[in-house]
VOGU-3710 file (C-alpha; in Angstrom, 3 decimals, decimal comma):
1> xxxxxxxxxx> 163,627/-29,461/68,919  167,121/-29,468/67,015  168,756/-27,070/68,434  168,291/-28,113/72,150  169,488/-31,532/71,030  172,175/-30,117/69,201  173,053/-27,658/72,564  172,971/-31,098/75,060  175,542/-32,671/72,544  178,056/-29,830/72,218
11> xxxxxxxxxx> 177,347/-29,678/76,290  178,210/-33,637/76,705  181,322/-32,947/74,953  182,293/-29,698/76,890  181,237/-32,090/80,332  183,101/-34,915/79,194  186,704/-33,341/78,244  187,176/-31,439/80,873  186,257/-34,590/83,016  189,127/-36,212/80,983
21> xxxxxxxxxx> 191,713/-33,515/81,706  194,327/-34,565/83,965  194,447/-32,876/87,710  197,632/-32,108/89,332  195,472/-32,134/92,904  197,641/-35,114/94,655  200,764/-35,899/95,673  203,969/-36,994/97,879  205,790/-35,084/100,174  209,440/-35,528/100,942
31> xxxxxxxxxx> 210,711/-34,009/103,752  212,920/-34,675/106,875  212,747/-33,388/110,604  211,816/-29,823/109,309  208,809/-30,399/107,426  207,635/-33,149/109,682  207,693/-29,778/111,935  205,252/-27,649/109,480  203,142/-31,229/108,181  201,961/-30,640/111,455
41> xxxxxxxxxx> 200,775/-30,560/113,880  204,252/-29,729/115,865  201,900/-28,743/118,919  200,042/-26,399/116,810  196,452/-26,617/116,361  196,403/-26,625/112,547  198,861/-28,312/109,908  198,958/-29,387/106,136  196,106/-32,182/106,400  193,829/-29,480/108,492
51> xxxxxxxxxx> 194,397/-26,785/105,580  194,306/-29,395/103,019  190,384/-29,701/103,807  190,088/-25,804/104,319  191,126/-25,416/101,220  188,789/-27,865/99,907  185,595/-26,306/101,609  187,096/-22,719/100,463  186,477/-24,329/96,919  184,051/-26,550/96,917
61> xxxxxxxxxx> 186,753/-29,490/95,752  185,162/-32,869/96,616  185,955/-36,730/95,332  188,637/-36,644/92,409  188,531/-32,381/92,070  189,559/-32,496/95,900  193,421/-31,272/96,690  195,490/-34,048/98,817  199,092/-34,748/99,840  200,749/-37,372/101,433
71> xxxxxxxxxx> 204,320/-36,799/103,677  207,021/-39,526/103,253  210,600/-39,414/105,244  212,843/-39,727/102,000  215,680/-40,075/101,722  215,241/-42,991/103,975  219,127/-44,023/104,888  220,821/-40,003/104,019  220,359/-36,586/104,240  218,390/-34,245/102,505
81> xxxxxxxxxx> 221,035/-31,560/101,472  221,074/-30,027/98,431  224,453/-32,483/96,484  222,145/-35,535/97,483  218,619/-34,199/95,987  220,897/-33,918/92,839  222,232/-36,930/93,078  218,392/-38,436/93,673  216,827/-36,624/90,833  219,558/-36,716/87,619
91> xxxxxxxxxx> 221,067/-40,483/89,052  218,326/-42,142/90,544  221,097/-42,803/93,883  221,496/-43,480/96,586  217,632/-44,261/96,757  215,855/-44,042/93,850  212,357/-40,586/93,823  211,779/-41,324/90,078  209,966/-44,635/90,433  206,908/-42,115/92,718
101> xxxxxxxxxx> 206,424/-39,986/89,515  204,019/-42,001/87,864  201,360/-42,580/91,151  202,054/-38,838/92,055  200,892/-35,648/90,362  203,025/-33,735/92,927  206,348/-33,997/93,807  207,016/-31,718/96,724  210,936/-31,185/98,306  213,118/-29,688/100,403
111> xxxxxxxxxx> 216,249/-29,463/102,977  217,045/-29,208/106,175  218,285/-26,910/107,807  222,051/-27,714/107,917  221,288/-26,715/104,124  221,692/-22,700/105,327  225,228/-23,332/106,930  226,990/-22,208/103,531  231,110/-21,626/103,907  231,105/-19,255/101,125
121> xxxxxxxxxx> 230,257/-17,384/97,869  232,406/-20,190/95,412  233,339/-20,490/91,595  233,434/-23,367/89,235  235,955/-25,495/90,846  233,209/-25,994/93,677  231,583/-28,443/91,513  234,650/-30,539/92,002  233,739/-31,102/95,738  229,595/-31,649/95,333
131> xxxxxxxxxx> 229,178/-31,551/99,115  231,042/-28,700/99,589  228,377/-25,458/101,034  228,868/-22,555/98,875  226,151/-20,460/96,945  227,888/-21,921/92,969  227,267/-25,571/94,212  224,065/-24,825/95,225  222,809/-22,291/92,092  224,563/-25,461/90,152
141> xxxxxxxxxx> 222,399/-28,251/92,317  219,938/-26,654/91,938  219,486/-25,537/87,586  220,325/-30,099/87,608  217,654/-30,830/89,311  215,101/-28,415/87,911  216,130/-29,095/84,405  215,361/-33,389/85,325  212,190/-31,958/86,084  211,287/-29,387/83,356
151> xxxxxxxxxx> 211,849/-32,971/81,212  208,377/-34,182/83,218  205,827/-32,107/82,668  203,209/-35,221/83,568  204,307/-33,863/87,210  204,048/-30,855/89,277  206,751/-30,436/91,429  207,616/-28,128/94,098  210,951/-27,313/96,081  211,254/-25,252/98,939
161> xxxxxxxxxx> 213,776/-22,598/99,661  216,492/-23,149/102,852  215,661/-24,304/105,703  216,559/-21,063/108,079  219,288/-21,140/111,538  218,821/-19,404/114,326  221,550/-16,657/115,164  223,084/-19,088/117,631  223,704/-21,598/115,794  225,390/-20,028/111,932
171> xxxxxxxxxx> 227,222/-16,867/111,937  227,003/-13,650/110,154  228,547/-14,677/106,654  226,401/-17,917/106,386  223,440/-17,025/107,680  223,372/-13,567/105,246  224,568/-16,147/101,997  222,191/-18,463/102,725  219,324/-15,467/102,203  221,617/-14,565/99,317
181> xxxxxxxxxx> 220,725/-17,800/97,703  217,466/-17,858/98,350  216,453/-14,596/96,749  218,213/-15,668/93,825  216,280/-18,867/93,144  212,637/-17,157/93,893  213,590/-13,636/91,853  216,023/-14,466/89,535  216,139/-18,503/88,702  212,137/-18,422/89,005
191> xxxxxxxxxx> 211,669/-15,438/86,979  213,162/-17,017/84,377  215,559/-14,347/85,155  219,298/-16,994/85,339  221,213/-16,169/82,015  222,118/-19,752/82,873  219,377/-21,298/82,819  216,684/-18,830/80,985  213,335/-19,408/80,690  211,795/-21,168/84,122
201> xxxxxxxxxx> 209,714/-24,425/83,499  205,805/-23,866/84,470  205,842/-27,847/85,942  207,513/-26,313/88,840  207,279/-23,882/91,780  209,457/-22,765/94,306  208,437/-22,633/98,033  210,476/-19,930/99,400  210,009/-21,809/103,405  213,629/-19,248/104,607
211> xxxxxxxxxx> 211,826/-15,471/103,462  208,900/-16,292/105,925  210,899/-17,370/108,556  213,720/-14,649/109,083  214,845/-11,519/109,541  216,504/-9,037/107,727  219,701/-10,721/108,228  218,820/-14,305/107,324  218,613/-15,727/111,213  215,512/-17,744/112,055
221> xxxxxxxxxx> 213,714/-15,404/114,020  213,501/-16,610/117,453  209,563/-16,694/117,603  209,811/-19,664/115,176  212,211/-21,984/116,668  211,864/-24,742/119,261  214,377/-22,944/121,433  217,771/-21,092/120,911  220,049/-22,869/119,702  217,636/-25,426/118,105
231> xxxxxxxxxx> 216,571/-25,153/114,010  213,348/-26,646/113,958  210,207/-24,616/113,576  207,976/-24,479/116,173  204,121/-24,283/116,700  203,915/-21,076/115,857  205,942/-21,733/112,658  203,359/-24,367/111,291  200,609/-22,691/112,515  202,236/-19,440/109,570
241> xxxxxxxxxx> 203,697/-21,366/107,613  200,855/-24,906/107,287  198,360/-22,305/104,984  200,739/-20,891/103,339  201,904/-23,885/102,031  198,493/-25,203/101,253  197,708/-22,309/99,573  200,093/-21,566/97,193  200,966/-24,935/96,106  197,481/-25,867/95,137
251> xxxxxxxxxx> 197,157/-22,774/93,088  199,900/-22,833/90,809  199,380/-26,946/90,775  195,857/-26,410/89,454  196,705/-23,550/87,239  199,128/-25,621/85,641  196,781/-27,976/84,707  195,533/-25,650/82,187  198,961/-25,427/81,097  199,373/-29,189/80,726
261> xxxxxxxxxx> 196,062/-29,241/78,805  196,474/-32,872/77,713  192,568/-33,913/77,560  190,788/-36,946/75,849  188,790/-35,922/73,654  186,360/-39,117/73,466  186,507/-42,637/74,754  186,119/-44,051/71,604  188,519/-47,531/71,376  190,880/-45,861/68,162
271> xxxxxxxxxx> 191,320/-48,706/65,495  195,190/-48,029/65,059  197,706/-45,508/66,957  197,828/-42,597/65,425  200,124/-39,460/65,535  197,993/-36,657/64,306  200,000/-33,680/62,176  200,517/-30,449/64,398  197,900/-27,574/64,017  198,431/-24,144/63,234
281> xxxxxxxxxx> 202,057/-25,627/61,532  203,817/-23,394/60,844  203,369/-21,874/64,525  204,028/-19,091/66,478  204,907/-19,764/70,028  201,738/-22,749/70,385  200,454/-25,741/68,066  198,020/-28,454/69,188  199,113/-32,153/68,878  196,122/-35,050/68,613
291> xxxxxxxxxx> 197,133/-38,555/68,993  194,869/-41,872/69,211  195,486/-44,648/71,630  194,522/-48,184/70,828  195,351/-49,912/73,322  196,195/-48,511/77,219  199,875/-48,373/77,637  202,943/-45,983/78,681  202,607/-42,918/76,073  205,714/-40,895/75,350
301> xxxxxxxxxx> 205,687/-37,896/72,487  208,769/-35,742/72,878  209,726/-32,871/71,014  213,579/-32,903/68,903  215,009/-30,039/67,434  216,765/-30,534/63,941  219,914/-32,007/65,166  218,245/-34,723/67,250  218,672/-33,346/70,606  215,508/-33,290/72,696
311> xxxxxxxxxx> 213,275/-30,519/73,226  211,429/-30,894/75,131  209,318/-34,617/76,830  205,727/-33,469/76,082  203,506/-36,268/77,021  205,438/-39,241/79,437  203,018/-41,190/81,007  200,330/-44,308/81,146  196,633/-43,909/78,849  193,866/-45,882/78,330
321> xxxxxxxxxx> 192,449/-46,034/74,706  190,928/-43,032/72,763  191,902/-39,873/71,636  193,530/-36,792/73,661  194,875/-33,454/72,592  197,698/-31,561/74,003  199,620/-28,089/73,436  203,450/-27,582/72,405  204,840/-24,506/73,477  207,669/-23,224/71,724
331> xxxxxxxxxx> 207,989/-19,292/72,993  211,508/-20,669/74,377  212,763/-21,983/70,555  213,952/-20,293/68,220  212,371/-20,154/64,414  213,200/-23,692/62,739  211,972/-27,261/61,775  211,621/-29,555/65,002  209,924/-33,313/65,003  207,670/-34,514/67,532
341> xxxxxxxxxx> 207,730/-38,888/67,983  204,680/-40,473/69,239  206,528/-43,808/71,254  204,151/-46,474/72,556  204,799/-50,184/72,707  206,342/-51,025/69,718  204,560/-48,095/67,900  206,555/-45,099/66,492  205,501/-42,443/64,316  206,963/-38,885/63,247
351> xxxxxxx> 205,945/-35,645/62,159  207,475/-32,171/61,148  206,269/-28,827/62,727  208,039/-25,353/61,503  208,188/-22,642/64,651  208,730/-19,533/62,836  208,458/-16,674/64,569
//
C-alpha cells in the first residue's frame, strides 16, 4: 500500500511538471502577399489552416497541445524587405513587432519576391546604404535580426529564405545571387558555420522557401508561378509548400520545448522570491537554475560575464507564483566565472556560476 501511494505521488508530480512545461505551439505569421498565397487556400484544396488540422490529428494533439497559428499583414504601412525587418527587430521602427512577443510563442517572418532582385555580392561599405540589395547587406541584416531573436528564448522564431522571381522578371546574375544568399542562410548560418555569427540559436528555424520553388539557376519554376510575369505563388505552390511549412515549423518548435525546458515544479505559493544556487557548479556545458516566485509578474533571468556584459537572456516572460527550474547551456562560451541575475518587479538577486570545460 505504501509503495502504491509513493508511485501515485511520483506519477502526480511527473504529470504536474509535464503539464506546466512551456509549450511552443501557437503564434503569428507576419507576411504580405506572397505569404498570404502560401497560407491559402489560394485556389488550392489545402492551406496552412487545413494542414494544421491534419498535423494535430496525425499526432493526437488536442486542447493546449494542439498547434495553432494566425496570420497578420505586417508591417501594415511598409514593405517587408530585409533592411526593414532589421530595423523592425533591432529598433522597433517603423512598426513595433516586439509587442507581439509576450502573447505569441511562435513568431514567423518572411520577405516578398522583391528581395530576390539582388544587385551584387557587395562589400562592407554597403551597410551605409541599408536598402542596397547586396549579399553582403543581406547577411548583415540577418545576423542582426537573428541576434535579437536569440536574445528572446521565450519565443520560437521562424525566418523564411527569399521568395524567388520568375525568369522574365529577373536576371541570371540576380537569380544566382539570391540562390547563393539563401544557400548561405540554410547551409552555413543555420548550421552554426558562419565565422562572424558563430553558433546558431536553437530558438530560431530557417525555413528554406526559396529552394522549394526554384530550378538550378535560381529562377522560380513556372509551374509554381501565377504567370510568366507574376512571381506570386499559385495553387500548385500552396499545395506543395503548406504541408512542408506546417510540418517543419511545428516539428522544430515542439522540439524546442525540451531545450527551453522551463518547468513549473509545483503550484505552492512561496512566501518570498528566491534564486537558488545553480547545480552542478562548477559545470561543463549545462547547469540547472531554480527560482521561486511569490507574486505574479514579468520575470527576467539573465546571465552576464565577469565584465558585466549580457551573455544570454534565459527567461523573459510573465510567470505565475510557484517554483520553477530551467537549464543554462554554456557550450558556446569560454571557461570562466559568470553571474546570473533574477529580476521580478523590485526584487533582484544575483548568484555566481563557474563554467569549466
